[in-house]
N, C-alpha and C positions, 0 to 999 in steps of 0.2 A: 460599430459592426460589431466587437468584442463584446457589448451587452445582449445583443440580437442573438449569438452564438451561445451565450449561456442560457436562455430561454428556452422553458421545455415547449413539446410540442402543440401544449393545448392552447399555452401563451402567444406562439407564433401565429397559430390557427386566429386566434382573438384580436391579435394586433392589423393582421393583412387584412379582416375582413372590417375592424374599425376605419383603417384606413381610406377603404373602398367607401365606406359609407359616408364617412366625416367629407372626402371628394364630391361623391354627389349630393351631400346635405348643403355642400356651400355653392356648388351652383345652383342647383333649386332657389336658395336662398338670394343670392344676387340676381338672378332673374326673376324673382319674384318683387325684389326692390324695385328694379327695372322698369318691371312693369307697373307700376305705383307710379314713377315717374311718367310715363307712357299715359297713365291715366289721367294724371293731373296735367299733361301738357294739351290733351283732347279738352278738358271740361275748361282748359285757358281758351282753346279754338273756339269752344263753344260760344263761350261768352263772350266772345268779340267777334263770333259771327252774327249772334244776335243783336250785339251796339251797332254791327254794322247796317244789319233791316231796321234797328229804331233809327238811324241818321237818317238813313233815304227816305223813311216814312216822314223825316222832318220836312224835307224838300214838295213831298206831296201835301204834305199839311198846309204849308203857307199856301201854296195853289189852290188846296181845298176854302182856306178861308178870306181869299181874294175872290173866289167866286160868288159869295153871296153878296161882297160888297159892288162887287162891279155889276152883279143882275140890279142891286138897288141905283146905282148911278143909269143904269141903263132904262128900268121900267119904273121903278120907284116902289118895287115891291122888295121886302127885306127878311131871308128865311134865317129869323133868328135861331129857333131852335135848333138848324144845320149847323150854322156859326158857332152858337155856344158848346155843342158835341164836339165840334172840330176843337176848339179852344180848350177845349179839357182833355182831348186825347195827345194836344200838343203838350197842353202843361205836363200832363202825366210823363209823356216821353220823354221832355226833356229834364223832369227829374231822374229817370231813370239812367239817363246818360251821363247827368253831371257827374257821379260818382266815379264814372269809368274814364274820366278824362285826365290822361297821367303827363302828356306834354305840355310848355307854355304855347303852341303852334294849336293844341287841339283846345286849349281854356282860352286862347283869343277867338276863335272862330266860334266856340261855345258862346262865350261872353255876347257876340257881335249879333246870333240869331236868337238869342232872349232879347236881345235890344229892339230887334228889325218885331220881333213876336209883339214885345211892349208897345211898339209903333202901331204896328198894323192895328191894333186893339183901337189905341187913341183915334187912328187915322178914320175907322170905323164909326166910333162916336161924334167925330168932325162930322163926316160926310153924311150918318141921319142928323145932324142938327142945321148944317150949310145950306147956303144958296148955289143953285145950279153952278154959275161960276166958279163957286168956291170947290162943289164937287168936282170940277174938270179937273183944277190944279191939284185938289187931294189926291186925285185918280194917278196922274201923271208920277206923282210922288209916291204912290200905293204900287204901280209898276216897277220903280226903280226899287225899293224896299224887297216887293218881292223878286226882282232880279237877283238884287245883293244876298239876298237871305239862301236864294237857291243854289248862288255860287257858292257859296259859304258852305253851307250841308253838303253840296257836293264835294268840295274840298277836304269837309271833315270827313266825308266817306272815304273819300281816297286816302287818307291815314289811317283811318280805322283798318281799311281792305289789306293796306301794308301791312299792319301788325298782323291782323291774322296772317296772313301768308307767312310772315315770320316765326308765328306761332306753329305754322303747320310743319315749316321746316324743321324746327327744333322739334317736334312731334315723330316728325320722318327719322328725325338722326335718333332721338331715344329709343325707336324701333329696332334700326340698324344695329344700335348698339346692343339692345336686348339679345337678339338673335346672333350675334359673334359672340358674346357672354358665354350663351345658353351653349352652342356649338361647341366653342373651346375648353369650356369646365365639363360640360359631357366628353370629349371627347380625352382630355386629360386623365379624367376619373377611368374613364374604360382602359385608355392604355396602360396607364400606372397599375390599377386592380389586375387587368392581364398579367403583366412583367411579373409582378409580385407572385400572382398563384405560381404561375410557371415555373419561378426559381424556385418556391418554397416547396411544390412537390418533387422537382428535379433532385433539391438537396435531401429530400428524403427517400425516394424509390433509388438515388444512384448509391446512398451507404446501403440500402437494404439490398441491392444485388451482389453488392460486394460480400455482404454479411451472409446471403444465401450461397454463394459462390464458393467461401471459405467454409461452413456448413458442408456444404455437398461432397467438396473435396476431404473435409475430415472424415466425414462417413464413409468415406471410399478407401481409407487408409493413407491418403495422402499431404504427410506433414510438412510438404515442402510449398506450400502456398503460401503467398506472401501476406506480411501483417496490413491489416487497413488501414490508412492514413485519418487520422478524427480529427477533424475541425471544428466541432461543435459540443457544445454540452448536456443536448439535450437526451431524453432517454434513447433514441439511436445512437447516437455519441457514446452513450454509457454501453449499451450494449457492443459496439465495435471494440470499445475495451475491453470487457468481459471476454469476448472471443478472442482477442490478440492476448490474453493472460491465460485463457484457457488453451491454448495453441502452444505457448512458451511452457507451459504445468505438464502437458501431454510430451513435447519434445523432451524437457527434462527428465521426467519420469521414465519414458522407452529407452534415451540414454543408458538410465540408472539399471534398469532391467537387465539392457543388451551385456552392460558391463561386471553384472552380478552372474548374469546366467555364465557367461566365459569364465569368468574365477571358479563358480560351480564346476563348470565341464573339466575345467585346469584341476581343480581340488580330486575329482574322479577319477582320474586319470591319475593322480599323484598316488590317491589310494591304493588303485590295481595292484600299479608296479609295486607298493608298499607290502602290498599284499601276496602278490608273488613271491615276493623277497623273502617273506615271510614263510610262505609256505616252503619253499628251497631251506631254507633254516631248520624248519619242523622235522623235513626230510633226513635233512645232516647229522640233528638231535636223533633220528630214528637209527640212524647208520650208526652213530656213534655208542647206542646202547647195548647193539650188536658188537659191539669191540668195546667193550668197557676195560679190557685187558690195558688197552692204548692208553689209560690213566684217565683220573675224572678230572685233570685240567683243563683236558680238551674241551670235556664237557661242559665246565663250568664257563669256559671263554665262550661257547655258543649258545649257552644260556644268556652272557651280559649282551651278546651281539643283538640276540632275538629282542630284549627290554630295550633296548637302543630304539632297534625297529620299530617296536610299540611305542616307543614316546611317541615317535616322529608321526607317527599315524594318528594317536591322541591328538598332539597336535594340529595337524591338518585338519582332523574333525571339529577342530573348536573352529578354526577360520573358517568352514564351510557355515558352522551353526551362526556365527556372527556376518556373515555375508546373508544369509537365509533369512536372517533379521532384518537387514536394510532392505530384501527384496521385499518381505512383507510391510515393512511400513510405506513403502514407496507405492505398493498395491492398495493400500489404505489411502494414503493421500490422493492416488488417481482415480479412486470412486469417489470421494468426494469430491475431488473438483469436475469428474462428472454429474453428479449431485447436482453441483452448484451450477453447472451448464445448465442442465436441466430448469432449473428453476427460473434463469434467465431468461431462456427461450418461452416460458409460462409468460414471464411477464411480458416480453413482445411479443406473444400473442393478445395479452390483456390490452397493451398498447395500442396495437394495429387495431382492435374490435372499437376504442375510443376512438381515435383515426374515421374510422368508417362512419361512427353516428355523427361526430362533428360534419366529415365530409356530406352526410345524407341532408344534414340541419341546414349547411350553407348552399347545398342545392334547394333544398324549400324557401330559403332566405331570396334566392335568384328570381325562384318564380315568382313569388310575391311582388318584389320590384316591379317583372313583367306585367302581373296585372295592374300594378300602380301605372305603369306606362300606358295601357290601356283605358285607364281614367283620363286619362293625360290626353290620348287621342279624342275622348268621345268631347270632352272640353273645348278642344281645337274645333271638332265636327259643330260645335254649337256658337264659334265664335265666328265660323265661316257662313254659318245660317244668317247672326245677326248681319254680317256684314254685307250680305247677300239682301236681307230686308231694307239695310239703311240703303243700299243702291237704288233700289226697287222706288225706296218714298223720296230720294234725293231726284231721280227720271221723271216721278210725276210732280215733285216742286219744281221742276225745270219746266214741265208743260203748261203747269198754272201760271210760271212766272211769264212763261210766250203769251198767253192768253192776256195777261195784265197789259202786255205792252209797254210803253215808256217806264209806268209804275214799277215793273217787275222785275226791270233788269237788273239791279243789285240782288234781287233775290235770287237771280239767276245765276249770278255768279257765284253766291255762295251756296246756291245748290248743287252746282258743278263742283267746288272743291269738295263739299262733301261726298257725292261719289267719288272723286277721284281717293279721298280718304279711306272708301270704304274698299275699294278694289284692292288699293296698299294693304288694307288689315286682311283683305281675304287671300292676299296673295303671301302675307308673313304667317297667315293660320298655316299655308297648305306647306309652307316650307319648316315651319316646326313641328307640322306632323310628320314629314320626312324624317328629319332629325328622331324623332321619337320613335319611328320606324326603327331607323337604325340602332336606337340603343335596344329595341325589342331583339333585334336580330342579333345585338352584343349580349345581350341576357339569354336568349338561347344558347350560343356558343358556349358560356360561362359554364351552363347547364350540363351540357356535353362532356366539357371539358372535366366537371367535378364527376361525373358518371363514369367515364374512363380513369382518373384518379382513384374513384372508390374501388373500380373494378381490378387495380393495380394493389389496392391493399388488402381485396381477396386474394391473389393470388400469395400476396408475402405472407396471409394466414394460411396457406396449404405448405408455402415451404416452412414454416415457421414448424407445424405439427410434424411434418420429415423430419426435421432437424432433431425435435424431441424424441421422437421414434430411435432416432442412430442415438442420440446418446444415451438412450435407453439398454442399445443394442452394447455400447463401449463399456456402460457400468456393469454390463453381465458377463462381459468379456474378461475384465477386470478383477469381478468378483473369482472367476473361473482358475485366473492366473493366482489369483488370493490362498485358493483350493491346492492348488498344484505347491504353490511355495510352501505350505502347511504342510503335506506328505511327505517334502522332501526335508522338512524341518523336522518331522517324527521318524524318516529314516535315519538321519544324521544322529537323533537321542540315540536310536536302538543302535546305530554301529560305536558311537562314540562307549555305549554301555559295554557292547560286545570287547571292544579294544580295552578296556580297564579289566573286564573278565580277564581277556587273554595277559594281558601285563601281570597280575595276580597269579595267574598259572606260572607265567615264565619265572616271574620271583620265585615259588615255589620249586620250582626246576632247579633253582642255582643251587638256593636252599638244600634241597636235599642232594646235588650233586656236592654239597660242600661236606652233609654232614656224614653221608654215607655213599660210599662209590658202587656198594652192594645193593640200595634199592634200584634196582633197573627195571623191575615191573611197575614199580610208581612212576617213575621217569617217561617208562614207554605209553601209559595211560594220559600220563599228562600231553605227550606229544602228541598224541590221537584228539584229547581235547581240544588242544594248540591250532592242529590242523583244522578240526570241525570247526576253530572259529573263524580261520580264515577263509574259510568258503564261505561262511556266511558275510565276513566284511564284504568277499570279493562279491556276492552277489548284491549285496546294498549300494557297492560303488558303481554296479554296471545301471542298477534302478536309477541312483539320482543323476549318472550321465546320460539315461534315456531322458529322463524328466527335462534334464538343463539343454539337452537336444530339442524337444519339445517346446520349451521356452524360446528357445533363436527361434524357431519355425512361427510361433504369433508373433515374435518383436519384429522378424522379416516381412510381415505381410502388411506393415506402417512403412509408407517412405518418409526415410528423415534427411 
């Protein structure tokens, strides 16, 4: 079972078709061998029937040879030509049946018949040369020899007839065994083949439906869909693993984007608060300039406070820059995973096309099997016709035997047995024809199932194309997020640059306050420059906050 799960779809299809083909082949081979056995038994039956006729002819020949001798004893005229012909036929017939004598009883009766035939020839010679009194004595002996020979011939005919009946029973049993084996083998082939095709198609379509459900949920932004349980190592199983990995990657990526966007929003709020504090500090500096008389020490303290605040802003902006780099890397990873998913879908579509081709090929093979079944039906029709002709010949033979009277009784029995055998052959051919029709119906049902499987594969191709389009849309969305992140990074860099400029201005203000308390104009200019920088920082912070909010909305469109 583990080896089956690791096989590819192609090898599973080939294995299934090979098993079905093997079962059909075994069934046909066994049936063919059984048919050979039936043929051998029928040949034996025919040989025994011929021997039975020959043995029956022996009794008639004895009577035939008796007639010329008795005619000579009665009239004095001897038909030597007729006697010679009958004697030649007798010798030929005895030679033919000698090789077929199997049992000791048959050999005993055969030897008795041969001896009596020789004695008939001797009596014939003695009658032709003897006197009237001797002829009467010889005729009495000839009658006894004739009766003994006829009785021995009839006993031998009965033995041969019993053997013929036994051979007929063996032939009938072989025919029944052939029909049973043929039916069982074909039934097993159909049942096992149908079960294998159903299990194989269910394993493929079931997993593909799960893949389509997952792809549909992902295309709608629902990442809460359950993972697919993978039980096979074929192309469909690999596709399921890739889909599970893609789902995990998307979940992880969106979680990172959500966390990073929250950090960006928090940093933007902190930056706004720091900008407000810096603005207030700048106003305090401006107020202190108007009251220079209160002392430069107070102004220096304000400058130090502004320096610390700007340092905090700079630190916050560096943190934002690092977070945006992580967001950018995550967006790039998501884009790569989306491209991999698109490639997997393309591979799925290609594999489904191969499945469609294999299904069409299998359907054609089943149609060829149906044509072969039609050929078998034609052969069975031919067998039925031959059986009918044999039956007709048997009836004609029985009629001729009836006309022959006493001499045709044995032949009539043989003709009746041949007729019965022909009827049994016709009935067996009819049953085999019914089995072949059942096979043809099973083949048609298999073709219908293969067509339904092919339609399911075509639907899978449509779903695969839709999933490919969905992955392209995901890739476009991720690229948009990447662009927004890059814009935020640029804004952060600009804010950082402005913060450094502001820090430089604050330091200069402190130095001026320390070196000359009278340089109020320079300090005022620096305060105005600082105020403008803080307005720029505040504007950039608002832009960053808006970008973070847009990123959060994009993430919320997915169900995690």
